[in-house]
NUPAPA-336821 format. One record per residue (C-alpha): residue number from 1; residue in three letters; x, y, z. Coordinates in Angstrom, 3 decimals. Last residue first. Example, Ala and Ser with C-alpha at 12.3 -4.5 7.8 and 13.67 -1.06 7.14 Angstrom:
<zakes>
<zake><k>2</k><r>SER</r><x>13.670</x><y>-1.060</y><z>7.140</z></zake>
<zake><k>1</k><r>ALA</r><x>12.300</x><y>-4.500</y><z>7.800</z></zake>
</zakes>
This chain:
<zakes>
<zake><k>280</k><r>UNK</r><x>23.158</x><y>126.623</y><z>39.069</z></zake>
<zake><k>279</k><r>UNK</r><x>24.407</x><y>123.962</y><z>36.352</z></zake>
<zake><k>278</k><r>UNK</r><x>24.027</x><y>124.777</y><z>32.898</z></zake>
<zake><k>277</k><r>UNK</r><x>20.937</x><y>123.299</y><z>30.496</z></zake>
<zake><k>276</k><r>UNK</r><x>21.593</x><y>120.872</y><z>28.132</z></zake>
<zake><k>275</k><r>UNK</r><x>20.336</x><y>121.324</y><z>24.506</z></zake>
<zake><k>274</k><r>UNK</r><x>23.067</x><y>119.839</y><z>22.842</z></zake>
<zake><k>273</k><r>UNK</r><x>25.620</x><y>117.732</y><z>24.957</z></zake>
<zake><k>272</k><r>UNK</r><x>28.346</x><y>119.883</y><z>27.303</z></zake>
<zake><k>271</k><r>UNK</r><x>25.535</x><y>120.188</y><z>29.413</z></zake>
<zake><k>270</k><r>UNK</r><x>25.105</x><y>116.277</y><z>30.420</z></zake>
<zake><k>269</k><r>UNK</r><x>28.847</x><y>116.102</y><z>31.522</z></zake>
<zake><k>268</k><r>UNK</r><x>28.112</x><y>119.140</y><z>33.799</z></zake>
<zake><k>267</k><r>UNK</r><x>25.118</x><y>117.255</y><z>34.935</z></zake>
<zake><k>266</k><r>UNK</r><x>26.551</x><y>113.919</y><z>35.803</z></zake>
<zake><k>265</k><r>UNK</r><x>29.183</x><y>115.000</y><z>37.868</z></zake>
<zake><k>264</k><r>UNK</r><x>27.287</x><y>117.424</y><z>40.334</z></zake>
<zake><k>263</k><r>UNK</r><x>25.079</x><y>114.492</y><z>40.904</z></zake>
<zake><k>262</k><r>UNK</r><x>28.078</x><y>112.139</y><z>41.204</z></zake>
<zake><k>261</k><r>UNK</r><x>28.887</x><y>109.472</y><z>39.338</z></zake>
<zake><k>260</k><r>UNK</r><x>28.746</x><y>105.647</y><z>39.370</z></zake>
<zake><k>259</k><r>UNK</r><x>25.052</x><y>105.813</y><z>38.439</z></zake>
<zake><k>258</k><r>UNK</r><x>23.743</x><y>103.733</y><z>41.375</z></zake>
<zake><k>257</k><r>UNK</r><x>25.810</x><y>104.047</y><z>43.792</z></zake>
<zake><k>256</k><r>UNK</r><x>26.839</x><y>107.172</y><z>42.845</z></zake>
<zake><k>255</k><r>UNK</r><x>23.486</x><y>108.599</y><z>43.058</z></zake>
<zake><k>254</k><r>UNK</r><x>22.783</x><y>106.974</y><z>46.659</z></zake>
<zake><k>253</k><r>UNK</r><x>26.604</x><y>108.496</y><z>47.871</z></zake>
<zake><k>252</k><r>UNK</r><x>25.068</x><y>111.996</y><z>46.670</z></zake>
<zake><k>251</k><r>UNK</r><x>21.679</x><y>112.202</y><z>48.206</z></zake>
<zake><k>250</k><r>UNK</r><x>23.146</x><y>110.959</y><z>51.663</z></zake>
<zake><k>249</k><r>UNK</r><x>25.615</x><y>114.138</y><z>51.498</z></zake>
<zake><k>248</k><r>UNK</r><x>22.917</x><y>116.017</y><z>50.502</z></zake>
<zake><k>247</k><r>UNK</r><x>20.937</x><y>115.185</y><z>53.401</z></zake>
<zake><k>246</k><r>UNK</r><x>17.009</x><y>114.472</y><z>54.549</z></zake>
<zake><k>245</k><r>UNK</r><x>16.718</x><y>113.095</y><z>50.700</z></zake>
<zake><k>244</k><r>UNK</r><x>12.848</x><y>113.975</y><z>49.760</z></zake>
<zake><k>243</k><r>UNK</r><x>12.941</x><y>114.776</y><z>45.846</z></zake>
<zake><k>242</k><r>UNK</r><x>13.273</x><y>118.457</y><z>46.151</z></zake>
<zake><k>241</k><r>UNK</r><x>15.749</x><y>118.627</y><z>48.897</z></zake>
<zake><k>240</k><r>UNK</r><x>18.015</x><y>116.354</y><z>47.560</z></zake>
<zake><k>239</k><r>UNK</r><x>16.969</x><y>118.811</y><z>43.678</z></zake>
<zake><k>238</k><r>UNK</r><x>17.723</x><y>122.146</y><z>45.516</z></zake>
<zake><k>237</k><r>UNK</r><x>21.238</x><y>120.648</y><z>47.163</z></zake>
<zake><k>236</k><r>UNK</r><x>22.532</x><y>119.262</y><z>44.134</z></zake>
<zake><k>235</k><r>UNK</r><x>21.437</x><y>122.634</y><z>42.145</z></zake>
<zake><k>234</k><r>UNK</r><x>18.680</x><y>122.925</y><z>39.716</z></zake>
<zake><k>233</k><r>UNK</r><x>19.832</x><y>122.872</y><z>35.812</z></zake>
<zake><k>232</k><r>UNK</r><x>16.536</x><y>121.247</y><z>34.542</z></zake>
<zake><k>231</k><r>UNK</r><x>18.763</x><y>118.128</y><z>33.395</z></zake>
<zake><k>230</k><r>UNK</r><x>19.199</x><y>117.952</y><z>37.324</z></zake>
<zake><k>229</k><r>UNK</r><x>15.882</x><y>118.101</y><z>37.774</z></zake>
<zake><k>228</k><r>UNK</r><x>14.670</x><y>115.461</y><z>35.299</z></zake>
<zake><k>227</k><r>UNK</r><x>17.309</x><y>113.027</y><z>36.745</z></zake>
<zake><k>226</k><r>UNK</r><x>16.001</x><y>113.662</y><z>40.259</z></zake>
<zake><k>225</k><r>UNK</r><x>13.059</x><y>112.058</y><z>39.687</z></zake>
<zake><k>224</k><r>UNK</r><x>14.574</x><y>108.944</y><z>38.605</z></zake>
<zake><k>223</k><r>UNK</r><x>16.454</x><y>109.240</y><z>42.181</z></zake>
<zake><k>222</k><r>UNK</r><x>13.891</x><y>109.432</y><z>44.079</z></zake>
<zake><k>221</k><r>UNK</r><x>12.099</x><y>106.968</y><z>42.615</z></zake>
<zake><k>220</k><r>UNK</r><x>15.032</x><y>104.617</y><z>43.102</z></zake>
<zake><k>219</k><r>UNK</r><x>15.200</x><y>105.360</y><z>46.476</z></zake>
<zake><k>218</k><r>UNK</r><x>11.620</x><y>104.484</y><z>46.983</z></zake>
<zake><k>217</k><r>UNK</r><x>11.703</x><y>101.138</y><z>45.658</z></zake>
<zake><k>216</k><r>UNK</r><x>14.719</x><y>100.122</y><z>47.666</z></zake>
<zake><k>215</k><r>UNK</r><x>12.923</x><y>101.343</y><z>51.090</z></zake>
<zake><k>214</k><r>UNK</r><x>10.080</x><y>99.394</y><z>50.115</z></zake>
<zake><k>213</k><r>UNK</r><x>12.276</x><y>96.574</y><z>49.026</z></zake>
<zake><k>212</k><r>UNK</r><x>12.621</x><y>94.927</y><z>45.618</z></zake>
<zake><k>211</k><r>UNK</r><x>10.997</x><y>92.454</y><z>43.671</z></zake>
<zake><k>210</k><r>UNK</r><x>8.480</x><y>94.478</y><z>42.372</z></zake>
<zake><k>209</k><r>UNK</r><x>5.480</x><y>92.239</y><z>43.246</z></zake>
<zake><k>208</k><r>UNK</r><x>6.936</x><y>89.911</y><z>45.982</z></zake>
<zake><k>207</k><r>UNK</r><x>9.257</x><y>92.831</y><z>47.844</z></zake>
<zake><k>206</k><r>UNK</r><x>6.791</x><y>95.308</y><z>47.705</z></zake>
<zake><k>205</k><r>UNK</r><x>3.984</x><y>92.999</y><z>49.324</z></zake>
<zake><k>204</k><r>UNK</r><x>6.113</x><y>91.630</y><z>51.654</z></zake>
<zake><k>203</k><r>UNK</r><x>6.647</x><y>95.377</y><z>52.996</z></zake>
<zake><k>202</k><r>UNK</r><x>3.134</x><y>96.432</y><z>52.911</z></zake>
<zake><k>201</k><r>UNK</r><x>2.210</x><y>92.788</y><z>55.031</z></zake>
<zake><k>200</k><r>UNK</r><x>4.546</x><y>93.429</y><z>56.991</z></zake>
<zake><k>199</k><r>UNK</r><x>3.444</x><y>97.389</y><z>58.213</z></zake>
<zake><k>198</k><r>UNK</r><x>0.028</x><y>96.622</y><z>58.162</z></zake>
<zake><k>197</k><r>UNK</r><x>-2.643</x><y>97.474</y><z>56.071</z></zake>
<zake><k>196</k><r>UNK</r><x>-5.282</x><y>100.251</y><z>56.651</z></zake>
<zake><k>195</k><r>UNK</r><x>-3.962</x><y>102.839</y><z>54.204</z></zake>
<zake><k>194</k><r>UNK</r><x>-2.851</x><y>105.470</y><z>56.137</z></zake>
<zake><k>193</k><r>UNK</r><x>-1.578</x><y>102.995</y><z>59.370</z></zake>
<zake><k>192</k><r>UNK</r><x>0.488</x><y>101.380</y><z>56.250</z></zake>
<zake><k>191</k><r>UNK</r><x>2.235</x><y>104.552</y><z>54.915</z></zake>
<zake><k>190</k><r>UNK</r><x>3.092</x><y>105.325</y><z>58.026</z></zake>
<zake><k>189</k><r>UNK</r><x>4.605</x><y>101.748</y><z>58.531</z></zake>
<zake><k>188</k><r>UNK</r><x>6.458</x><y>102.311</y><z>55.296</z></zake>
<zake><k>187</k><r>UNK</r><x>7.985</x><y>105.803</y><z>56.583</z></zake>
<zake><k>186</k><r>UNK</r><x>6.639</x><y>109.374</y><z>55.277</z></zake>
<zake><k>185</k><r>UNK</r><x>8.877</x><y>112.016</y><z>54.385</z></zake>
<zake><k>184</k><r>UNK</r><x>6.897</x><y>112.283</y><z>51.259</z></zake>
<zake><k>183</k><r>UNK</r><x>9.694</x><y>113.712</y><z>48.993</z></zake>
<zake><k>182</k><r>UNK</r><x>8.455</x><y>111.517</y><z>46.095</z></zake>
<zake><k>181</k><r>UNK</r><x>5.067</x><y>113.427</y><z>45.742</z></zake>
<zake><k>180</k><r>UNK</r><x>3.025</x><y>112.024</y><z>43.070</z></zake>
<zake><k>179</k><r>UNK</r><x>4.902</x><y>108.636</y><z>42.384</z></zake>
<zake><k>178</k><r>UNK</r><x>4.785</x><y>108.272</y><z>45.842</z></zake>
<zake><k>177</k><r>UNK</r><x>1.148</x><y>108.244</y><z>46.126</z></zake>
<zake><k>176</k><r>UNK</r><x>1.216</x><y>106.154</y><z>43.487</z></zake>
<zake><k>175</k><r>UNK</r><x>3.272</x><y>103.964</y><z>44.972</z></zake>
<zake><k>174</k><r>UNK</r><x>1.062</x><y>103.626</y><z>48.156</z></zake>
<zake><k>173</k><r>UNK</r><x>-1.939</x><y>103.105</y><z>46.057</z></zake>
<zake><k>172</k><r>UNK</r><x>-0.591</x><y>99.963</y><z>43.909</z></zake>
<zake><k>171</k><r>UNK</r><x>0.796</x><y>98.529</y><z>47.328</z></zake>
<zake><k>170</k><r>UNK</r><x>-3.183</x><y>99.039</y><z>48.447</z></zake>
<zake><k>169</k><r>UNK</r><x>-4.571</x><y>97.304</y><z>45.108</z></zake>
<zake><k>168</k><r>UNK</r><x>-1.996</x><y>94.326</y><z>44.678</z></zake>
<zake><k>167</k><r>UNK</r><x>0.127</x><y>94.880</y><z>41.326</z></zake>
<zake><k>166</k><r>UNK</r><x>3.426</x><y>96.660</y><z>42.387</z></zake>
<zake><k>165</k><r>UNK</r><x>4.830</x><y>98.569</y><z>39.487</z></zake>
<zake><k>164</k><r>UNK</r><x>8.541</x><y>97.861</y><z>38.212</z></zake>
<zake><k>163</k><r>UNK</r><x>11.182</x><y>100.523</y><z>38.693</z></zake>
<zake><k>162</k><r>UNK</r><x>14.337</x><y>100.529</y><z>35.861</z></zake>
<zake><k>161</k><r>UNK</r><x>16.374</x><y>103.326</y><z>36.760</z></zake>
<zake><k>160</k><r>UNK</r><x>16.357</x><y>106.230</y><z>35.016</z></zake>
<zake><k>159</k><r>UNK</r><x>19.396</x><y>107.391</y><z>32.251</z></zake>
<zake><k>158</k><r>UNK</r><x>17.175</x><y>107.388</y><z>29.150</z></zake>
<zake><k>157</k><r>UNK</r><x>14.226</x><y>109.700</y><z>30.682</z></zake>
<zake><k>156</k><r>UNK</r><x>10.852</x><y>108.582</y><z>30.272</z></zake>
<zake><k>155</k><r>UNK</r><x>8.721</x><y>110.847</y><z>28.539</z></zake>
<zake><k>154</k><r>UNK</r><x>9.086</x><y>109.513</y><z>24.928</z></zake>
<zake><k>153</k><r>UNK</r><x>6.502</x><y>106.911</y><z>25.493</z></zake>
<zake><k>152</k><r>UNK</r><x>3.720</x><y>109.536</y><z>26.432</z></zake>
<zake><k>151</k><r>UNK</r><x>4.834</x><y>112.290</y><z>23.764</z></zake>
<zake><k>150</k><r>UNK</r><x>4.747</x><y>109.418</y><z>20.707</z></zake>
<zake><k>149</k><r>UNK</r><x>1.579</x><y>108.386</y><z>22.049</z></zake>
<zake><k>148</k><r>UNK</r><x>-0.105</x><y>112.047</y><z>22.118</z></zake>
<zake><k>147</k><r>UNK</r><x>1.601</x><y>112.329</y><z>18.725</z></zake>
<zake><k>146</k><r>UNK</r><x>-0.072</x><y>109.768</y><z>16.963</z></zake>
<zake><k>145</k><r>UNK</r><x>0.520</x><y>106.022</y><z>16.411</z></zake>
<zake><k>144</k><r>UNK</r><x>-0.807</x><y>104.590</y><z>13.441</z></zake>
<zake><k>143</k><r>UNK</r><x>-4.392</x><y>102.865</y><z>14.000</z></zake>
<zake><k>142</k><r>UNK</r><x>-4.871</x><y>99.091</y><z>14.969</z></zake>
<zake><k>141</k><r>UNK</r><x>-8.368</x><y>98.104</y><z>14.572</z></zake>
<zake><k>140</k><r>UNK</r><x>-9.170</x><y>95.424</y><z>17.334</z></zake>
<zake><k>139</k><r>UNK</r><x>-7.604</x><y>96.740</y><z>19.741</z></zake>
<zake><k>138</k><r>UNK</r><x>-6.195</x><y>94.659</y><z>22.057</z></zake>
<zake><k>137</k><r>UNK</r><x>-2.223</x><y>96.034</y><z>21.278</z></zake>
<zake><k>136</k><r>UNK</r><x>-3.633</x><y>99.480</y><z>21.650</z></zake>
<zake><k>135</k><r>UNK</r><x>-4.454</x><y>98.327</y><z>25.474</z></zake>
<zake><k>134</k><r>UNK</r><x>-1.245</x><y>96.991</y><z>26.062</z></zake>
<zake><k>133</k><r>UNK</r><x>0.875</x><y>99.506</y><z>24.788</z></zake>
<zake><k>132</k><r>UNK</r><x>-0.981</x><y>102.215</y><z>26.595</z></zake>
<zake><k>131</k><r>UNK</r><x>-1.693</x><y>100.261</y><z>29.925</z></zake>
<zake><k>130</k><r>UNK</r><x>2.484</x><y>99.693</y><z>29.779</z></zake>
<zake><k>129</k><r>UNK</r><x>3.000</x><y>103.476</y><z>29.431</z></zake>
<zake><k>128</k><r>UNK</r><x>0.922</x><y>104.511</y><z>32.253</z></zake>
<zake><k>127</k><r>UNK</r><x>2.973</x><y>101.665</y><z>34.356</z></zake>
<zake><k>126</k><r>UNK</r><x>6.264</x><y>102.994</y><z>33.370</z></zake>
<zake><k>125</k><r>UNK</r><x>8.348</x><y>101.359</y><z>30.785</z></zake>
<zake><k>124</k><r>UNK</r><x>12.399</x><y>102.351</y><z>32.197</z></zake>
<zake><k>123</k><r>UNK</r><x>14.168</x><y>103.615</y><z>29.181</z></zake>
<zake><k>122</k><r>UNK</r><x>16.897</x><y>101.621</y><z>26.802</z></zake>
<zake><k>121</k><r>UNK</r><x>18.402</x><y>104.160</y><z>24.217</z></zake>
<zake><k>120</k><r>UNK</r><x>19.766</x><y>102.714</y><z>20.621</z></zake>
<zake><k>119</k><r>UNK</r><x>21.441</x><y>105.813</y><z>19.162</z></zake>
<zake><k>118</k><r>UNK</r><x>20.722</x><y>109.164</y><z>18.093</z></zake>
<zake><k>117</k><r>UNK</r><x>18.312</x><y>109.939</y><z>20.785</z></zake>
<zake><k>116</k><r>UNK</r><x>15.960</x><y>113.220</y><z>20.916</z></zake>
<zake><k>115</k><r>UNK</r><x>13.321</x><y>111.632</y><z>18.909</z></zake>
<zake><k>114</k><r>UNK</r><x>11.920</x><y>114.412</y><z>16.454</z></zake>
<zake><k>113</k><r>UNK</r><x>8.512</x><y>113.076</y><z>15.387</z></zake>
<zake><k>112</k><r>UNK</r><x>7.217</x><y>114.406</y><z>12.285</z></zake>
<zake><k>111</k><r>UNK</r><x>9.774</x><y>113.488</y><z>9.309</z></zake>
<zake><k>110</k><r>UNK</r><x>10.927</x><y>109.803</y><z>11.489</z></zake>
<zake><k>109</k><r>UNK</r><x>7.784</x><y>108.495</y><z>11.271</z></zake>
<zake><k>108</k><r>UNK</r><x>7.039</x><y>106.550</y><z>13.869</z></zake>
<zake><k>107</k><r>UNK</r><x>6.291</x><y>102.629</y><z>14.889</z></zake>
<zake><k>106</k><r>UNK</r><x>5.000</x><y>101.265</y><z>18.311</z></zake>
<zake><k>105</k><r>UNK</r><x>6.043</x><y>97.373</y><z>18.438</z></zake>
<zake><k>104</k><r>UNK</r><x>5.065</x><y>94.956</y><z>21.161</z></zake>
<zake><k>103</k><r>UNK</r><x>7.016</x><y>92.123</y><z>21.407</z></zake>
<zake><k>102</k><r>UNK</r><x>5.935</x><y>88.688</y><z>22.584</z></zake>
<zake><k>101</k><r>UNK</r><x>8.183</x><y>85.933</y><z>23.729</z></zake>
<zake><k>100</k><r>UNK</r><x>7.672</x><y>82.097</y><z>22.718</z></zake>
<zake><k>99</k><r>UNK</r><x>9.863</x><y>81.499</y><z>19.988</z></zake>
<zake><k>98</k><r>UNK</r><x>12.773</x><y>83.242</y><z>21.726</z></zake>
<zake><k>97</k><r>UNK</r><x>14.525</x><y>86.297</y><z>21.246</z></zake>
<zake><k>96</k><r>UNK</r><x>17.378</x><y>87.580</y><z>19.097</z></zake>
<zake><k>95</k><r>UNK</r><x>17.947</x><y>90.833</y><z>17.338</z></zake>
<zake><k>94</k><r>UNK</r><x>19.652</x><y>92.741</y><z>14.905</z></zake>
<zake><k>93</k><r>UNK</r><x>20.821</x><y>96.292</y><z>14.667</z></zake>
<zake><k>92</k><r>UNK</r><x>21.471</x><y>99.271</y><z>11.983</z></zake>
<zake><k>91</k><r>UNK</r><x>20.202</x><y>102.557</y><z>13.125</z></zake>
<zake><k>90</k><r>UNK</r><x>18.829</x><y>104.539</y><z>10.163</z></zake>
<zake><k>89</k><r>UNK</r><x>15.500</x><y>105.321</y><z>11.884</z></zake>
<zake><k>88</k><r>UNK</r><x>16.298</x><y>105.509</y><z>15.772</z></zake>
<zake><k>87</k><r>UNK</r><x>15.484</x><y>102.538</y><z>17.705</z></zake>
<zake><k>86</k><r>UNK</r><x>14.123</x><y>103.000</y><z>21.239</z></zake>
<zake><k>85</k><r>UNK</r><x>14.025</x><y>100.185</y><z>23.751</z></zake>
<zake><k>84</k><r>UNK</r><x>11.454</x><y>99.158</y><z>26.727</z></zake>
<zake><k>83</k><r>UNK</r><x>11.979</x><y>98.176</y><z>30.346</z></zake>
<zake><k>82</k><r>UNK</r><x>10.062</x><y>96.526</y><z>33.015</z></zake>
<zake><k>81</k><r>UNK</r><x>8.903</x><y>93.444</y><z>30.945</z></zake>
<zake><k>80</k><r>UNK</r><x>11.741</x><y>92.590</y><z>28.691</z></zake>
<zake><k>79</k><r>UNK</r><x>14.035</x><y>94.130</y><z>26.224</z></zake>
<zake><k>78</k><r>UNK</r><x>17.802</x><y>93.674</y><z>26.758</z></zake>
<zake><k>77</k><r>UNK</r><x>20.345</x><y>95.786</y><z>25.387</z></zake>
<zake><k>76</k><r>UNK</r><x>23.331</x><y>94.804</y><z>23.552</z></zake>
<zake><k>75</k><r>UNK</r><x>26.665</x><y>96.473</y><z>22.540</z></zake>
<zake><k>74</k><r>UNK</r><x>29.403</x><y>96.020</y><z>19.678</z></zake>
<zake><k>73</k><r>UNK</r><x>27.620</x><y>98.557</y><z>17.519</z></zake>
<zake><k>72</k><r>UNK</r><x>24.095</x><y>97.566</y><z>17.239</z></zake>
<zake><k>71</k><r>UNK</r><x>22.459</x><y>94.625</y><z>19.334</z></zake>
<zake><k>70</k><r>UNK</r><x>18.704</x><y>93.789</y><z>20.428</z></zake>
<zake><k>69</k><r>UNK</r><x>17.903</x><y>91.303</y><z>22.949</z></zake>
<zake><k>68</k><r>UNK</r><x>14.192</x><y>90.295</y><z>23.384</z></zake>
<zake><k>67</k><r>UNK</r><x>12.932</x><y>88.821</y><z>26.724</z></zake>
<zake><k>66</k><r>UNK</r><x>9.702</x><y>86.890</y><z>27.276</z></zake>
<zake><k>65</k><r>UNK</r><x>5.955</x><y>88.470</y><z>27.593</z></zake>
<zake><k>64</k><r>UNK</r><x>5.772</x><y>92.015</y><z>28.103</z></zake>
<zake><k>63</k><r>UNK</r><x>8.292</x><y>92.831</y><z>26.092</z></zake>
<zake><k>62</k><r>UNK</r><x>8.663</x><y>96.317</y><z>24.483</z></zake>
<zake><k>61</k><r>UNK</r><x>10.016</x><y>98.031</y><z>21.719</z></zake>
<zake><k>60</k><r>UNK</r><x>9.872</x><y>101.459</y><z>20.133</z></zake>
<zake><k>59</k><r>UNK</r><x>11.141</x><y>102.164</y><z>16.603</z></zake>
<zake><k>58</k><r>UNK</r><x>11.816</x><y>105.722</y><z>15.127</z></zake>
<zake><k>57</k><r>UNK</r><x>11.279</x><y>105.368</y><z>11.038</z></zake>
<zake><k>56</k><r>UNK</r><x>13.420</x><y>104.442</y><z>7.945</z></zake>
<zake><k>55</k><r>UNK</r><x>14.222</x><y>101.194</y><z>9.310</z></zake>
<zake><k>54</k><r>UNK</r><x>17.843</x><y>99.174</y><z>9.856</z></zake>
<zake><k>53</k><r>UNK</r><x>19.013</x><y>95.543</y><z>8.992</z></zake>
<zake><k>52</k><r>UNK</r><x>21.263</x><y>93.230</y><z>10.991</z></zake>
<zake><k>51</k><r>UNK</r><x>20.146</x><y>89.405</y><z>11.155</z></zake>
<zake><k>50</k><r>UNK</r><x>16.646</x><y>88.306</y><z>13.098</z></zake>
<zake><k>49</k><r>UNK</r><x>17.954</x><y>85.462</y><z>15.461</z></zake>
<zake><k>48</k><r>UNK</r><x>21.019</x><y>83.562</y><z>14.185</z></zake>
<zake><k>47</k><r>UNK</r><x>19.712</x><y>79.836</y><z>15.520</z></zake>
<zake><k>46</k><r>UNK</r><x>16.227</x><y>81.095</y><z>14.076</z></zake>
<zake><k>45</k><r>UNK</r><x>12.996</x><y>82.913</y><z>14.716</z></zake>
<zake><k>44</k><r>UNK</r><x>11.545</x><y>83.558</y><z>11.482</z></zake>
<zake><k>43</k><r>UNK</r><x>10.512</x><y>87.735</y><z>12.097</z></zake>
<zake><k>42</k><r>UNK</r><x>7.192</x><y>89.031</y><z>11.193</z></zake>
<zake><k>41</k><r>UNK</r><x>6.169</x><y>92.259</y><z>11.971</z></zake>
<zake><k>40</k><r>UNK</r><x>2.491</x><y>93.058</y><z>11.938</z></zake>
<zake><k>39</k><r>UNK</r><x>0.412</x><y>95.034</y><z>9.759</z></zake>
<zake><k>38</k><r>UNK</r><x>0.015</x><y>98.910</y><z>11.488</z></zake>
<zake><k>37</k><r>UNK</r><x>1.090</x><y>100.950</y><z>14.254</z></zake>
<zake><k>36</k><r>UNK</r><x>-0.182</x><y>98.302</y><z>16.821</z></zake>
<zake><k>35</k><r>UNK</r><x>2.885</x><y>96.544</y><z>15.874</z></zake>
<zake><k>34</k><r>UNK</r><x>2.903</x><y>92.643</y><z>16.814</z></zake>
<zake><k>33</k><r>UNK</r><x>6.519</x><y>90.917</y><z>16.951</z></zake>
<zake><k>32</k><r>UNK</r><x>8.142</x><y>87.461</y><z>17.018</z></zake>
<zake><k>31</k><r>UNK</r><x>5.733</x><y>85.441</y><z>14.696</z></zake>
<zake><k>30</k><r>UNK</r><x>7.383</x><y>82.516</y><z>13.251</z></zake>
<zake><k>29</k><r>UNK</r><x>5.660</x><y>80.491</y><z>15.830</z></zake>
<zake><k>28</k><r>UNK</r><x>7.297</x><y>76.838</y><z>15.575</z></zake>
<zake><k>27</k><r>UNK</r><x>5.392</x><y>74.424</y><z>13.564</z></zake>
<zake><k>26</k><r>UNK</r><x>4.657</x><y>71.294</y><z>15.183</z></zake>
<zake><k>25</k><r>UNK</r><x>6.527</x><y>68.353</y><z>13.747</z></zake>
<zake><k>24</k><r>UNK</r><x>4.448</x><y>67.354</y><z>10.855</z></zake>
<zake><k>23</k><r>UNK</r><x>2.617</x><y>63.832</y><z>10.961</z></zake>
<zake><k>22</k><r>UNK</r><x>3.560</x><y>61.305</y><z>8.627</z></zake>
<zake><k>21</k><r>UNK</r><x>0.831</x><y>59.600</y><z>6.645</z></zake>
<zake><k>20</k><r>UNK</r><x>-0.030</x><y>55.773</y><z>8.394</z></zake>
<zake><k>19</k><r>UNK</r><x>1.534</x><y>52.925</y><z>6.752</z></zake>
<zake><k>18</k><r>UNK</r><x>-1.345</x><y>50.643</y><z>5.348</z></zake>
<zake><k>17</k><r>UNK</r><x>-1.190</x><y>47.665</y><z>7.086</z></zake>
<zake><k>16</k><r>UNK</r><x>0.336</x><y>44.598</y><z>5.383</z></zake>
<zake><k>15</k><r>UNK</r><x>-2.199</x><y>41.842</y><z>4.376</z></zake>
<zake><k>14</k><r>UNK</r><x>-1.749</x><y>38.649</y><z>6.166</z></zake>
<zake><k>13</k><r>UNK</r><x>-0.043</x><y>35.796</y><z>4.481</z></zake>
<zake><k>12</k><r>UNK</r><x>-1.773</x><y>32.461</y><z>4.891</z></zake>
<zake><k>11</k><r>UNK</r><x>0.900</x><y>30.222</y><z>5.064</z></zake>
<zake><k>10</k><r>UNK</r><x>1.021</x><y>27.352</y><z>2.179</z></zake>
<zake><k>9</k><r>UNK</r><x>-0.184</x><y>23.983</y><z>3.358</z></zake>
<zake><k>8</k><r>UNK</r><x>2.414</x><y>21.044</y><z>2.780</z></zake>
<zake><k>7</k><r>UNK</r><x>1.128</x><y>18.389</y><z>0.718</z></zake>
<zake><k>6</k><r>UNK</r><x>0.977</x><y>14.635</y><z>2.305</z></zake>
<zake><k>5</k><r>UNK</r><x>1.762</x><y>11.705</y><z>0.650</z></zake>
<zake><k>4</k><r>UNK</r><x>0.044</x><y>8.767</y><z>1.586</z></zake>
<zake><k>3</k><r>UNK</r><x>1.954</x><y>5.410</y><z>1.926</z></zake>
<zake><k>2</k><r>UNK</r><x>1.399</x><y>3.464</y><z>-0.537</z></zake>
<zake><k>1</k><r>UNK</r><x>0.231</x><y>-0.058</y><z>0.074</z></zake>
</zakes>
């Protein structure tokens, strides 16, 4: 009897599942600046940043979120929450920023607006200026910046110290009172009493919300106010009293600590520039 012949079974081939389409990597946003004076400026964020370029108009930069570094003539200036930067027309500059930085830009016709700066100039941004920039950025119909915007943004002294405003209602009220009258001699305890809070609460609020103590914040405010008075040609003794220092020596020491110069030397140096007032 012949042996049964077994025929091997062919294995069933399972169909190869289709290759899913490739999912593109998330695209990094390339909008680096929003101008409230016209169409949004666009800048592709690369390793080299925004290459050297210049504008035919004056430009004011402010970064409410993140940080920008702008370079020109072998120097670099940061633009962040408490500081802005004036870029005069015709000045070649470059910039670097991270992809999550938000920059607000105001532009001004160089033929209409006389900017008092001829080079990149960092300035402190006040609470009023910040509110103006943000409100214009939120506007559904941006319109060109006019003289009122230019006046508000150019009101800051170019040498002013950064002075962030506090945010809680009581500390804001105290800061605004001091801004109106920098020479107000009230102590933190007296302010706390007048505004129905404790001294500890007020001091902690300034430290947490501005990054500096109450006394440090007030000293910076007074020195910033002193810059404008010195530019007007007032004497060091007069300025010291007007901004609230109890002694001229104390004013000179504080001024030298922050500006690496005595107020008298600072005033004389500024008279060498066009438009300076000679000190009395």
